C-alpha positions as CSV (number, residue, x, y, z in Angstrom):
1,M,-24.6,-44.2,4.1
2,S,-21.7,-42.8,2.2
3,T,-19.2,-40.7,4.2
4,L,-18.1,-39.0,1.0
5,P,-19.7,-35.8,-0.4
6,P,-22.2,-36.4,-3.2
7,G,-21.3,-35.6,-6.8
8,P,-20.7,-36.9,-10.3
9,A,-18.2,-39.7,-10.9
10,R,-16.8,-37.6,-13.8
11,L,-17.5,-34.5,-15.7
12,G,-19.0,-34.9,-19.2
13,L,-16.9,-33.8,-22.2
14,I,-18.8,-30.6,-22.7
15,D,-18.4,-29.5,-19.1
16,T,-14.7,-30.4,-19.2
17,L,-14.1,-28.3,-22.2
18,R,-16.1,-25.4,-20.8
19,S,-14.0,-25.5,-17.7
20,A,-10.7,-25.8,-19.5
21,I,-11.2,-23.3,-22.2
22,G,-13.9,-20.9,-20.7
23,S,-14.9,-20.7,-17.1
24,A,-15.6,-23.4,-14.6
25,A,-17.9,-21.1,-12.6
26,P,-21.2,-22.0,-14.3
27,V,-20.4,-25.8,-14.0
28,L,-19.3,-25.6,-10.4
29,R,-22.3,-23.6,-9.4
30,R,-24.6,-26.0,-11.2
31,L,-23.1,-29.0,-9.4
32,A,-23.2,-27.3,-6.0
33,A,-26.9,-26.6,-6.6
34,Q,-27.5,-30.2,-7.6
35,H,-25.4,-32.0,-5.0
36,G,-24.8,-29.5,-2.2
37,D,-21.6,-27.9,-1.0
38,P,-19.1,-29.5,-0.6
39,F,-19.3,-31.9,-3.5
40,R,-17.0,-34.5,-5.1
41,V,-16.2,-34.8,-8.7
42,G,-14.0,-37.0,-10.8
43,S,-11.3,-35.4,-13.0
44,F,-8.4,-36.5,-15.1
45,N,-6.2,-36.5,-12.0
46,G,-8.7,-38.5,-10.0
47,P,-11.6,-37.4,-7.6
48,M,-11.5,-34.1,-5.8
49,I,-13.6,-32.1,-3.3
50,L,-14.7,-28.6,-4.2
51,T,-16.3,-26.1,-1.8
52,G,-17.5,-22.6,-1.5
53,N,-18.9,-23.1,1.9
54,P,-17.4,-20.7,4.5
55,E,-17.6,-23.3,7.2
56,A,-15.9,-25.9,5.1
57,I,-13.2,-23.4,4.1
58,R,-12.7,-22.5,7.8
59,A,-12.1,-26.2,8.6
60,V,-9.4,-26.5,6.0
61,Y,-7.7,-23.2,6.7
62,T,-7.7,-23.5,10.5
63,A,-6.6,-27.2,10.6
64,D,-3.1,-28.0,11.7
65,P,-0.8,-27.3,8.7
66,E,0.8,-30.7,9.1
67,T,-2.6,-32.2,8.1
68,F,-2.0,-31.4,4.4
69,E,0.4,-31.4,1.5
70,P,0.2,-28.7,-1.2
71,F,-1.9,-29.7,-4.3
72,A,-0.4,-30.6,-7.6
73,V,3.2,-30.2,-6.8
74,D,4.5,-32.5,-9.6
75,I,2.2,-30.7,-12.1
76,S,3.5,-27.2,-11.2
77,E,7.2,-28.1,-10.9
78,P,8.1,-26.4,-14.2
79,I,6.6,-23.2,-12.8
80,F,7.6,-23.1,-9.1
81,G,10.6,-25.5,-9.0
82,R,11.1,-27.9,-6.0
83,T,12.3,-25.5,-3.3
84,S,10.0,-22.4,-3.5
85,V,7.7,-21.7,-0.6
86,V,4.8,-22.3,-3.0
87,V,5.4,-26.1,-3.1
88,T,7.3,-27.0,0.1
89,S,5.5,-28.2,3.2
90,G,6.0,-29.1,6.8
91,A,8.9,-27.7,8.8
92,R,10.7,-26.6,5.5
93,H,7.7,-24.5,4.5
94,R,7.3,-22.9,7.9
95,R,11.0,-22.1,8.1
96,D,11.2,-20.6,4.6
97,R,8.0,-18.7,4.9
98,K,9.2,-17.0,8.2
99,L,12.6,-16.2,6.5
100,L,10.9,-14.7,3.4
101,A,8.2,-12.7,5.3
102,P,10.1,-9.4,5.8
103,P,10.3,-8.4,2.1
104,F,6.5,-8.6,1.9
105,A,5.6,-7.0,5.2
106,P,3.3,-4.0,4.9
107,A,6.1,-1.4,5.5
108,A,8.4,-3.0,2.9
109,A,5.6,-3.3,0.3
110,R,4.7,0.4,0.8
111,S,8.3,1.4,0.2
112,Y,7.9,0.2,-3.4
113,A,5.1,2.6,-4.2
114,A,7.3,5.2,-5.9
115,V,8.8,2.6,-8.2
116,V,5.4,1.3,-9.1
117,A,4.1,4.8,-9.9
118,E,7.2,5.4,-12.1
119,V,6.8,2.1,-14.0
120,S,3.0,2.8,-14.6
121,R,3.8,6.2,-16.0
122,E,6.4,4.8,-18.3
123,A,3.9,2.3,-19.6
124,A,1.2,4.9,-20.2
125,S,3.8,7.1,-22.1
126,Q,3.2,4.7,-25.0
127,W,-0.5,5.6,-25.3
128,R,-1.5,8.1,-28.0
129,S,-4.5,10.4,-27.6
130,G,-7.5,9.2,-29.6
131,K,-5.8,5.9,-30.4
132,E,-6.7,2.4,-29.3
133,F,-4.4,0.3,-27.1
134,S,-4.4,-3.0,-25.3
135,M,-5.0,-2.6,-21.6
136,L,-3.9,-6.2,-21.1
137,E,-0.5,-5.4,-22.8
138,T,-0.1,-2.3,-20.7
139,A,-0.9,-4.1,-17.5
140,Q,1.5,-7.0,-18.3
141,S,4.2,-4.5,-19.1
142,I,3.7,-2.8,-15.7
143,A,3.6,-6.1,-13.8
144,L,6.7,-7.3,-15.6
145,D,8.8,-4.2,-14.9
146,V,7.7,-4.3,-11.2
147,V,9.0,-7.8,-11.1
148,V,12.3,-6.9,-12.7
149,R,12.8,-3.7,-10.6
150,V,11.1,-4.3,-7.3
151,V,11.5,-8.1,-6.9
152,F,14.7,-8.9,-8.8
153,G,16.0,-5.4,-8.1
154,V,17.8,-5.1,-11.5
155,E,19.2,-1.6,-12.2
156,G,20.7,0.0,-15.4
157,E,18.9,0.3,-18.7
158,A,20.9,-2.4,-20.5
159,R,20.6,-4.8,-17.6
160,V,16.9,-4.2,-17.2
161,R,16.4,-4.8,-20.9
162,A,18.3,-8.1,-20.8
163,V,16.4,-9.4,-17.8
164,R,13.1,-8.3,-19.1
165,A,13.7,-10.2,-22.3
166,A,14.8,-13.3,-20.4
167,V,11.7,-13.2,-18.2
168,L,9.4,-12.7,-21.2
169,G,11.2,-15.6,-22.9
170,L,10.4,-17.8,-19.9
171,I,6.8,-16.7,-19.7
172,E,6.2,-17.2,-23.4
173,S,7.9,-20.6,-23.4
174,L,5.6,-22.2,-20.8
175,S,3.1,-24.4,-22.6
176,P,0.0,-25.6,-20.8
177,M,0.7,-29.0,-22.4
178,I,3.7,-29.4,-20.2
179,L,1.5,-29.0,-17.1
180,I,-1.3,-31.3,-18.4
181,M,0.9,-34.0,-19.8
182,P,4.1,-34.6,-17.7
183,A,5.1,-37.2,-20.4
184,L,6.0,-34.3,-22.6
185,R,8.7,-33.2,-20.2
186,R,11.5,-34.6,-22.5
187,S,14.0,-32.9,-24.6
188,F,13.3,-34.7,-27.9
189,G,16.6,-33.7,-29.3
190,G,16.3,-30.1,-28.3
191,F,12.9,-29.6,-29.9
192,G,9.5,-29.2,-28.3
193,P,7.9,-27.2,-25.5
194,W,10.0,-28.8,-22.8
195,A,13.3,-28.1,-24.4
196,R,12.3,-24.6,-25.3
197,M,11.2,-23.9,-21.6
198,R,14.4,-25.3,-20.2
199,R,16.5,-23.0,-22.5
200,A,14.5,-20.1,-21.4
201,S,14.7,-21.0,-17.8
202,A,18.6,-21.5,-18.0
203,A,18.9,-18.1,-19.7
204,L,17.1,-16.3,-16.9
205,D,18.9,-18.4,-14.2
206,A,22.2,-17.3,-15.7
207,L,21.4,-13.7,-15.5
208,M,20.0,-13.8,-12.0
209,T,23.0,-16.0,-10.7
210,A,25.3,-13.4,-12.0
211,E,23.3,-10.7,-10.1
212,I,23.3,-12.8,-6.9
213,R,27.0,-13.4,-7.1
214,A,27.8,-9.7,-7.9
215,R,25.7,-8.5,-4.9
216,R,27.3,-11.0,-2.5
217,A,30.7,-10.0,-3.7
218,S,30.2,-6.3,-3.3
219,G,28.5,-6.7,0.2
220,E,25.9,-4.1,-0.9
221,E,22.6,-4.2,0.9
222,R,19.5,-3.3,-1.1
223,S,15.8,-2.9,-0.1
224,D,14.4,-4.8,-3.1
225,V,13.1,-8.4,-2.5
226,L,16.2,-10.0,-3.9
227,G,18.3,-7.8,-1.6
228,L,16.3,-8.8,1.5
229,M,16.5,-12.4,0.5
230,L,20.3,-12.2,0.3
231,K,20.4,-10.6,3.7
232,A,18.1,-13.1,5.3
233,R,19.5,-15.8,7.6
234,Y,18.0,-19.0,9.1
235,E,18.2,-19.3,12.8
236,G,21.4,-21.3,12.6
237,G,23.0,-18.4,10.6
238,E,23.0,-20.0,7.2
239,E,21.9,-18.1,4.1
240,L,19.7,-19.2,1.2
241,S,21.5,-21.1,-1.5
242,E,21.6,-19.8,-5.1
243,R,19.1,-22.6,-6.2
244,E,16.7,-21.7,-3.4
245,I,16.8,-18.0,-4.3
246,L,16.3,-18.7,-8.0
247,D,13.3,-21.0,-7.2
248,Q,11.8,-18.3,-5.0
249,L,12.3,-15.6,-7.6
250,R,10.8,-17.9,-10.2
251,A,7.7,-18.5,-8.0
252,L,7.3,-14.7,-7.4
253,L,7.4,-14.1,-11.2
254,F,4.8,-16.6,-12.1
255,A,2.7,-16.0,-9.0
256,G,2.8,-12.2,-9.2
257,H,3.1,-11.3,-12.9
258,E,0.0,-12.5,-14.7
259,T,-2.3,-12.5,-11.7
260,T,-1.5,-8.9,-10.9
261,A,-1.8,-7.8,-14.6
262,V,-5.2,-9.4,-15.2
263,T,-6.5,-7.9,-12.0
264,L,-5.5,-4.4,-13.0
265,V,-7.1,-5.0,-16.5
266,W,-10.4,-6.1,-14.7
267,A,-10.3,-3.0,-12.6
268,F,-10.1,-0.7,-15.6
269,Y,-12.7,-2.7,-17.4
270,W,-15.3,-2.6,-14.6
271,L,-14.7,1.0,-13.6
272,H,-15.4,2.1,-17.2
273,R,-18.5,0.1,-17.5
274,E,-19.8,1.6,-14.3
275,P,-19.4,5.5,-14.6
276,E,-20.9,6.2,-11.2
277,T,-18.3,4.0,-9.5
278,L,-15.5,5.6,-11.5
279,S,-16.7,9.1,-10.6
280,R,-16.8,8.2,-7.0
281,L,-13.3,6.8,-7.1
282,L,-11.9,9.8,-9.0
283,A,-13.4,12.1,-6.4
284,E,-11.6,10.2,-3.6
285,I,-8.3,10.3,-5.6
286,D,-8.7,14.1,-6.4
287,A,-9.4,14.9,-2.7
288,L,-5.7,14.1,-2.0
289,G,-4.8,17.4,-3.7
290,G,-2.3,18.3,-6.4
291,D,0.5,15.7,-7.2
292,P,0.2,13.6,-4.0
293,A,3.0,11.2,-3.1
294,P,2.1,7.7,-4.5
295,E,2.0,6.1,-1.1
296,K,-1.0,8.4,-0.1
297,L,-3.1,6.3,-2.6
298,L,-2.7,3.4,-0.3
299,G,-4.8,4.9,2.4
300,L,-7.9,5.5,0.2
301,P,-10.8,3.3,1.4
302,Y,-12.8,3.4,-1.8
303,L,-9.8,2.5,-3.9
304,E,-9.1,-0.4,-1.7
305,A,-12.7,-1.5,-2.0
306,V,-12.5,-1.3,-5.8
307,C,-9.5,-3.6,-5.8
308,Q,-11.2,-6.0,-3.4
309,E,-14.4,-6.1,-5.5
310,T,-12.3,-6.7,-8.7
311,L,-10.6,-9.7,-7.1
312,R,-14.0,-10.9,-5.8
313,I,-15.8,-10.8,-9.1
314,A,-12.9,-12.0,-11.2
315,P,-10.3,-14.0,-9.1
316,P,-7.2,-14.9,-11.1
317,V,-6.3,-18.0,-9.2
318,V,-9.1,-20.5,-8.6
319,S,-7.6,-24.0,-8.0
320,V,-5.3,-23.9,-4.9
321,G,-6.0,-26.9,-2.9
322,R,-4.9,-29.1,0.0
323,V,-4.2,-32.8,-0.1
324,P,-4.8,-34.5,3.3
325,K,-2.1,-36.9,4.5
326,K,-4.7,-38.9,6.4
327,P,-8.5,-39.1,6.4
328,F,-9.9,-35.5,7.1
329,T,-13.4,-34.7,8.6
330,L,-15.1,-32.0,6.6
331,L,-18.7,-31.0,7.7
332,G,-19.5,-34.6,8.6
333,Y,-17.9,-36.2,5.6
334,T,-14.7,-38.2,5.7
335,I,-12.2,-37.2,3.0
336,P,-9.7,-39.9,2.1
337,A,-6.0,-39.3,2.4
338,G,-4.6,-38.2,-1.0
339,E,-7.9,-36.7,-2.2
340,P,-7.6,-32.9,-2.9
341,I,-9.8,-30.4,-1.3
342,I,-10.3,-27.2,-3.3
343,P,-11.7,-24.1,-1.6
344,S,-13.1,-22.4,-4.7
345,P,-13.4,-18.6,-4.9
346,L,-15.5,-19.1,-8.0
347,L,-18.2,-20.7,-5.7
348,L,-17.5,-18.7,-2.6
349,H,-17.4,-15.2,-4.2
350,G,-20.6,-16.0,-6.1
351,R,-22.8,-16.7,-3.0
352,A,-25.8,-14.4,-2.9
353,D,-26.1,-14.9,0.8
354,L,-22.7,-13.3,1.3
355,Y,-22.6,-11.0,-1.8
356,P,-26.1,-9.9,-2.8
357,E,-26.3,-9.5,-6.6
358,P,-23.0,-11.3,-6.9
359,E,-22.7,-10.6,-10.7
360,R,-22.8,-6.9,-10.1
361,F,-19.6,-4.9,-9.6
362,R,-20.3,-3.0,-6.4
363,P,-17.2,-2.0,-4.4
364,S,-19.2,-0.3,-1.6
365,R,-20.1,-3.8,-0.3
366,F,-16.6,-3.9,1.2
367,L,-17.2,-0.6,3.0
368,E,-20.5,-1.8,4.4
369,R,-19.2,-4.9,6.2
370,D,-16.1,-6.9,6.8
371,F,-15.7,-10.3,5.3
372,S,-13.9,-13.1,7.2
373,P,-10.8,-14.9,5.8
374,F,-13.2,-17.8,5.1
375,E,-15.7,-15.6,3.1
376,Y,-13.1,-13.8,0.8
377,I,-10.2,-15.8,-0.5
378,P,-8.5,-14.1,-3.5
379,F,-5.1,-14.9,-2.1
380,G,-6.0,-18.3,-0.6
381,G,-5.8,-18.6,3.2
382,G,-4.5,-20.3,6.3
383,S,-0.8,-21.1,6.6
384,R,-0.5,-21.0,2.9
385,R,-2.0,-17.6,2.1
386,C,-0.1,-15.9,-0.7
387,L,3.1,-14.4,0.7
388,G,3.0,-11.5,-1.8
389,A,-0.6,-10.5,-1.3
390,T,0.3,-7.1,0.3
391,L,2.8,-6.3,-2.5
392,A,0.1,-7.3,-5.1
393,M,-2.4,-4.9,-3.6
394,V,0.2,-2.1,-3.4
395,E,1.0,-2.6,-7.1
396,I,-2.7,-2.7,-8.2
397,K,-3.7,0.4,-6.1
398,I,-0.8,2.5,-7.1
399,A,-1.0,1.7,-10.8
400,L,-4.8,2.2,-10.9
401,G,-4.7,5.4,-8.8
402,V,-1.9,7.0,-10.8
403,L,-3.2,6.1,-14.3
404,L,-6.8,7.1,-13.5
405,R,-5.8,10.4,-11.9
406,E,-3.7,11.5,-14.9
407,H,-5.7,10.0,-18.0
408,R,-9.2,10.1,-19.4
409,L,-9.9,6.7,-20.9
410,R,-12.9,4.8,-22.4
411,L,-13.5,1.2,-23.5
412,A,-13.1,0.7,-27.2
413,S,-16.0,-1.7,-27.2
414,K,-19.3,-2.1,-25.3
415,T,-19.1,-6.0,-25.9
416,P,-19.0,-7.7,-22.4
417,V,-15.7,-9.4,-21.6
418,A,-15.8,-12.9,-20.2
419,H,-13.8,-14.3,-17.3
420,V,-12.0,-17.3,-18.8
421,Q,-9.1,-19.7,-18.2
422,R,-5.7,-18.3,-19.4
423,G,-3.1,-21.0,-18.8
424,I,-2.6,-21.5,-15.1
425,T,-4.8,-18.3,-14.2
426,M,-8.1,-16.9,-15.2
427,G,-8.4,-13.5,-16.9
428,P,-10.3,-11.5,-19.5
429,S,-11.3,-13.3,-22.7
430,G,-9.5,-10.6,-24.9
431,D,-7.0,-7.7,-24.8
432,V,-9.6,-5.3,-23.4
433,P,-8.9,-2.5,-25.9
434,M,-9.2,1.1,-24.6
435,I,-8.9,4.6,-26.1
436,L,-7.0,7.4,-24.5
437,E,-9.2,10.5,-24.7
438,G,-6.5,12.8,-23.3
439,R,-4.7,14.0,-20.2
440,R,-7.0,14.5,-17.2
441,V,-6.8,17.6,-14.9
442,P,-7.8,16.4,-11.5
443,S,-10.8,18.4,-10.0
444,R,-9.8,20.4,-7.0
445,S,-11.7,19.8,-3.8
446,S,-11.2,21.5,-0.5
447,A,-12.6,18.5,1.4
448,P,-10.0,16.4,3.0
449,P,-10.1,12.6,2.2
450,S,-11.8,11.7,5.4
451,E,-14.7,14.1,4.9
452,M,-14.9,13.1,1.3
453,K,-15.1,9.5,2.4
454,M,-18.0,10.2,4.8
455,D,-19.8,12.2,2.2
456,L,-19.5,9.5,-0.5
457,E,-20.7,6.9,2.1
458,R,-23.7,8.9,2.9
459,Q,-24.5,9.3,-0.8
460,S,-24.1,5.5,-1.3
461,D,-26.5,4.9,1.5
462,V,-29.1,7.2,0.1
463,N,-28.7,5.6,-3.4
464,G,-28.9,2.1,-1.8
465,R,-32.2,2.9,-0.1
466,G,-33.6,4.3,-3.3
467,R,-33.1,1.0,-5.2
């Protein structure tokens, strides 16, 4: 009897193309139905184990971190470098994660709320009443400016413009072919995708190195993420090197820019396809009263549930795995050393036993019960859970709350938008065009947020019983 999970030796060409260009979800769900969960499948990079089974995910996330190496480090080097916390392991990973935790603690993340609100309003100022605009471009602009101002901490209009242009240059230079085919990582006389990416990377590094040196020379202490990195010290008193800081900043850029942007787009899309859900959220936001401080949005339970449901139904990162250093027991199977194990949110978040009607956008499910860290994994889990998860949620909630409170929008098309592969992340299949119908005047409610929440939950219970 085999000790390996069952599954196909390799994917067929059609399934491979569907997974690479569209979404792997239908393929993975069919394989799980045919072979069970977990299952083993061959790929271009060798066999791997995929699972959406909460008990299998528990086994992986609660194992001794020394059991595993991160997955696909060589493939992701152009994105995350060699010293960022995303790709390090062992004692180095634990040390760096501990050092970098303070800038992403809840109190620190909440302190960025006002900047996120300002950035969101600046992006929306480009909208024109009655005119169509790309929600994807808006969300990418917001996410990029948050990186430049909150993470990199760049100030001054000219300086912000220069760093923004350099960041965009690096993002646009990254070709998926570099990730898929490491053989292309050659300069070819200064031509080709690798040379282009190296030039863009060097340009951003030069700007940020100048920023780091200027800050260190001035002795100025700042509360942005870069400022907190410069202040941080290891237990022996040593500081992060310039190269380490640059790698961490690059990791935060790639891990937090596109992922946050596409999640924000999906939230607008689903809310404007589900008018009852939008009305309920607007009632909760309006109950805060006139011109609330941005951080007050962070305490709204239904807004939180909307963001959670958005990440459940359309997770942006779906292939974060672990590579066992030695044979690893997983639900009775023995996984060989070096064979990646991928906890899949596409499988897990689509389980009808956990999420009834999983294809339906229903945020109230997150108010009706709590999901364990092995049942809901938009930010991964265990010792390698995304360090910037709290900051990402702050950004999404503030941008969504501010823009919905102040603007009336509608989708420009009723055509459904698919959840598809977009480079290293998944996102909407198009730009998600929307139309600004005008400024919104928030309705006034005398009910405080807590009473509004209880009333909305009672209404949800009644509606639920009537289905």
